[in-house]
C-alpha positions in Angstrom: 19.8 20.3 10.6 16.5 18.4 10.5 15.0 16.8 13.6 12.5 13.9 13.4 9.5 15.1 15.5 6.6 12.6 14.9 5.2 9.7 12.9 1.5 9.8 12.0 -0.8 6.8 11.8 -4.6 6.7 11.1 -6.6 4.9 13.7 -10.2 3.9 13.9 -10.9 4.1 17.7 -9.1 6.9 19.6 -9.7 5.6 23.1 -8.5 2.1 22.2 -5.4 3.4 20.5 -4.5 5.9 23.3 -4.9 3.1 25.9 -2.7 0.7 23.9 0.2 3.2 23.5 -0.1 4.2 27.2 0.0 0.6 28.4 2.7 -0.6 25.9 5.1 2.4 25.8 4.0 4.8 28.6 3.0 7.4 26.0 0.5 10.0 27.2 -1.5 12.7 25.4 0.7 15.7 24.9 -1.8 17.6 22.8 -5.2 16.9 21.2 -6.7 19.0 18.5 -10.3 18.5 17.5 -11.3 19.6 14.0 -14.7 19.3 12.2 -13.7 16.2 10.2 -10.8 14.7 12.2 -8.9 14.7 15.5 -5.1 14.8 15.9 -3.7 13.2 19.1 0.0 13.6 19.9 1.5 11.0 22.2 4.9 11.1 24.0 6.7 10.1 27.1 9.4 11.8 29.3 12.2 9.8 27.6 11.9 11.5 24.2 10.5 14.4 22.3 9.5 12.2 19.4 5.8 11.8 19.2 3.3 9.3 17.7 0.5 11.3 16.0 -2.8 9.5 15.9 -5.2 10.8 13.2 -8.9 9.9 13.8 -11.1 10.6 10.9 -14.6 11.3 12.2 -17.3 9.1 10.8 -14.9 6.3 9.7 -16.3 2.9 10.6 -14.2 0.5 8.6 -10.6 -0.4 9.4 -7.8 1.2 7.3 -6.2 -0.9 4.6 -2.5 -0.9 5.6 -1.5 -2.2 2.2 2.0 -3.5 1.6 3.9 -0.3 2.0 3.9 0.3 5.7 6.9 -1.0 7.6 7.0 -0.3 11.4 7.9 2.1 14.1 10.5 1.1 16.7 11.0 1.8 20.4 14.2 1.0 22.3 13.9 -0.4 25.9 16.5 -1.0 28.6 15.4 -4.5 29.5 13.9 -6.4 26.6 13.0 -9.6 28.6 11.2 -7.5 31.2 9.2 -5.6 28.6 8.3 -8.8 26.8 7.0 -10.3 30.0 5.1 -7.1 30.8 3.6 -7.0 27.3 2.5 -10.6 27.8 1.0 -9.9 31.2 -0.9 -6.9 29.7 -2.4 -9.2 27.1 -0.7 -7.2 24.3 0.4 -10.5 22.5 4.0 -9.8 21.7 5.8 -12.1 19.3 8.8 -14.0 20.4 12.2 -12.3 21.0 14.5 -12.6 18.1 18.3 -12.1 17.9 19.7 -10.7 14.7 23.4 -11.0 14.0 25.7 -9.5 11.3 29.2 -10.7 10.7 29.1 -12.9 13.8 28.2 -10.0 16.1 24.9 -9.1 17.7 23.2 -6.4 15.7 19.8 -6.4 17.5 17.5 -8.3 19.9 13.8 -7.4 19.4 10.2 -8.5 19.3 7.2 -7.2 17.4 3.8 -6.3 18.6 0.7 -5.0 16.8 -1.4 -2.1 17.9 -5.3 -2.3 17.7 -5.3 -1.1 14.0 -2.7 -3.7 13.0 0.4 -1.4 12.8 3.5 -3.3 13.5 5.8 -2.0 16.3 9.4 -3.2 16.9 10.6 -3.2 20.5 14.4 -3.4 20.6 16.9 -3.9 23.4 18.9 -0.7 23.7 22.2 -1.8 22.3 24.7 -0.4 19.7 23.0 1.9 17.3 19.6 1.2 18.8 19.6 3.4 21.9 
């Protein structure tokens, strides 16, 4: 059986990205590997083994073109309103909370936020299949 272990994104500024993911989701550095041309930084928190892998290419000075293929990564939280308020207080500029229904029943409640490199992140209320 396969197990999802991480999702990798390329970032321009390691410190800025590490700080964003710490403030937004409580992710801390689990491992950091410095290679001659790039750095790999693995972030996680105590709630899950799944990690966000930041790849920092040394010498890169221009932002990455995210193109039209990238979707998003998602995090489930216990109290969506409290997290939205906290994100707002932290200056992380979350978008408004949205409710998404299917066949007259609540499928999901969520908001989106962008990290410093423009990656979209969905923050979902833990509910139903999103737990």
